[in-house]
C-alpha positions in Angstrom: -8.8 -23.5 8.9 -7.1 -25.4 6.1 -6.9 -22.5 3.5 -3.4 -22.3 2.2 -2.7 -26.1 3.0 -2.3 -28.5 0.2 -4.1 -31.5 -0.9 -3.7 -34.6 -3.0 -6.1 -35.3 -5.8 -6.3 -38.9 -7.1 -6.7 -38.6 -11.1 -7.0 -40.7 -14.1 -3.7 -40.6 -16.0 -3.3 -40.9 -19.9 -3.1 -44.7 -19.9 -6.1 -46.8 -19.4 -6.6 -47.4 -15.6 -3.6 -45.4 -14.8 -4.0 -43.4 -11.6 -1.9 -40.4 -10.7 -1.7 -37.9 -7.8 -1.4 -34.2 -8.2 -1.0 -31.6 -5.6 -3.0 -28.5 -5.3 -3.5 -25.5 -2.6 -6.7 -25.0 -0.7 -7.8 -21.5 -1.8 -10.8 -21.1 0.6 -12.5 -23.3 3.1 -16.3 -23.4 4.3 -18.4 -25.9 6.2 -18.0 -29.1 4.2 -16.6 -27.1 1.2 -13.2 -26.1 -0.2 -12.1 -24.2 -3.2 -9.3 -25.2 -5.4 -8.0 -23.2 -8.5 -7.0 -25.0 -11.6 -5.0 -23.6 -14.6 -6.9 -24.4 -17.6 -4.7 -23.0 -20.4 -1.2 -23.0 -21.4 1.0 -25.7 -22.9 1.3 -28.0 -20.0 -2.2 -29.4 -19.8 -2.1 -32.4 -17.2 -4.7 -34.7 -15.8 -5.8 -32.3 -13.2 -6.6 -29.6 -15.9 -8.3 -32.2 -18.0 -10.5 -33.1 -15.0 -11.3 -29.6 -14.1 -12.3 -28.6 -17.8 -14.7 -31.5 -18.1 -16.1 -32.0 -14.6 -19.7 -31.3 -13.8 -21.7 -30.9 -10.5 -21.9 -34.2 -8.7 -18.7 -35.6 -10.1 -16.5 -37.2 -7.4 -13.0 -37.2 -6.9 -10.5 -38.7 -4.2 -8.8 -36.1 -1.9 -6.1 -36.8 0.4 -4.8 -34.4 3.2 -4.9 -31.7 3.9 -1.0 -30.9 4.5 0.3 -28.0 6.3 0.2 -24.4 5.0 3.3 -22.0 4.9 2.5 -18.6 6.0 4.9 -15.7 5.6 6.0 -14.1 9.0 4.5 -10.7 9.1 6.1 -10.0 12.4 9.4 -9.1 10.4 10.2 -5.6 9.3 8.7 -6.2 5.6 7.7 -9.3 3.4 8.5 -10.5 0.0 6.3 -12.8 -1.8 7.2 -14.2 -5.2 5.5 -17.0 -7.4 3.7 -17.9 -10.5 0.2 -18.8 -11.5 0.6 -22.2 -9.5 1.5 -20.3 -6.3 -1.2 -17.6 -6.7 -3.8 -19.4 -4.4 -1.2 -19.7 -1.7 0.0 -16.1 -2.2 -3.6 -15.0 -1.9 -4.1 -16.8 1.3 -1.1 -15.2 2.7 -2.1 -11.7 1.6 -5.5 -12.1 3.6 -3.5 -12.7 6.7 -1.2 -9.7 6.5 -1.7 -6.9 9.0 -2.9 -3.6 7.4 0.5 -1.9 8.4 2.7 -4.5 6.5 5.1 -3.1 3.9 7.0 -5.0 1.2 6.7 -6.4 -2.3 4.5 -9.1 -4.0 5.7 -10.3 -7.4 3.5 -12.8 -9.5 4.2 -14.2 -12.9 1.1 -14.8 -15.1 0.3 -15.9 -18.7 -1.6 -12.7 -19.6 -3.5 -9.9 -18.2 -6.7 -11.8 -17.9 -5.1 -13.7 -15.1 -4.9 -10.8 -12.8 -6.9 -10.8 -9.6 -8.3 -8.2 -7.3 -6.3 -9.0 -4.1 -6.7 -7.2 -0.8 -3.1 -6.1 -0.5 -2.0 -3.7 2.3 -1.5 -0.1 1.1 2.3 -0.5 2.0 2.7 -3.6 -0.1 3.6 -3.2 -3.8 1.8 -5.8 -6.0 3.6 -6.5 -9.3 2.1 -8.7 -12.2 4.8 -9.9 -14.7 3.6 -11.3 -18.0 5.3 -14.5 -19.3 3.4 -16.4 -22.0 6.0 -19.3 -21.6 6.7 -19.9 -17.8 9.4 -22.4 -17.2 10.9 -22.0 -20.5 11.9 -18.2 -19.7 12.9 -19.1 -16.1 14.5 -15.7 -15.3 11.5 -13.4 -15.5 10.9 -13.6 -11.7 14.5 -13.2 -10.5 15.3 -10.4 -13.1 12.7 -8.4 -11.4 13.3 -9.2 -7.8 17.0 -8.0 -8.6 15.7 -4.6 -9.5 13.5 -3.9 -6.4 14.6 -1.5 -3.8 15.6 -3.7 -0.9 14.0 -2.3 2.3 15.7 -1.9 5.4 15.4 -4.3 8.5 14.6 -8.0 8.5 12.6 -9.6 5.6 10.3 -12.6 5.7 10.5 -14.2 2.1 8.0 -16.6 0.6 8.8 -18.0 -2.8 7.1 -20.8 -4.9 7.4 -21.2 -8.6 8.6 -23.5 -11.5 11.8 -25.6 -10.6 14.5 -23.7 -12.6 12.9 -20.3 -11.6 13.0 -21.2 -8.0 16.7 -22.2 -8.3 17.4 -18.8 -9.8 15.7 -17.1 -7.1 17.2 -19.3 -4.4 20.7 -18.6 -5.7 19.9 -14.7 -5.5 18.2 -14.7 -2.2 20.7 -17.0 -0.3 23.9 -16.1 -2.0 23.6 -12.3 -2.8 21.0 -11.3 -0.3 22.2 -13.6 2.3 18.9 -14.7 3.7 18.9 -17.3 6.2 16.8 -20.3 6.2 14.4 -19.0 9.0 13.8 -16.0 6.9 13.2 -17.9 3.6 10.4 -20.3 2.5 11.2 -21.5 -1.0 9.7 -24.4 -2.9 9.3 -25.5 -6.6 5.7 -26.3 -7.4 6.3 -27.8 -10.9 9.1 -28.4 -13.4 8.9 -27.6 -17.1 8.5 -31.0 -19.1 8.1 -33.2 -15.9 5.0 -34.6 -14.4 4.6 -34.6 -10.5 6.5 -37.9 -10.2 9.8 -36.9 -12.1 9.5 -33.4 -10.5 9.5 -34.9 -6.9 12.5 -36.9 -8.0 14.2 -33.7 -9.3 13.6 -31.9 -6.1 15.1 -34.7 -4.1 18.4 -34.6 -6.1 18.4 -30.8 -5.8 18.0 -31.2 -1.8 20.9 -33.6 -1.8 23.1 -31.5 -3.9 22.3 -28.3 -1.7 23.3 -30.2 1.4 26.7 -31.0 0.1 
């Protein structure tokens, strides 16, 4: 199925007749149906949140995709999944594919306690909810917690997706301190504080170029 893959939504921008594209994760898939989770509160309300808040049954929207999904490698000795609210749908899909004997950690940054969800986490995986009412502005919440966990023995498969600056803090720690190799680490930024998807995409391009130097 396509659950965990990404799609492109074509939406109306702030200007008249402006069309913008936003990327979202497929949370669930059924016959001729998909579920997509939207964040409807917070300070950074964009065109997708506006559309989701006002849409009603029968409204139409153009969807492109789906793109490939990224799945944590549960054949490794343990797993580490880290993300914020934008990554929660993809993390949820990953959790549902974990074998029951999986061990490791899942760390999710949320706005408030109301954002917690009942997730089918294997008994050996510790699920941690971190409260941050200003995601992006305080970009060290996730990495500060990850630095404190008891690093397990053996080979880890790490999956990380969060705000751009938060992602870079986590990447620096996991690559330079924990020495994770590229094949053991999926890491991506899903958004950037103060940026729309277009400027975020450009920031990611520049970041990749700098990392390759």
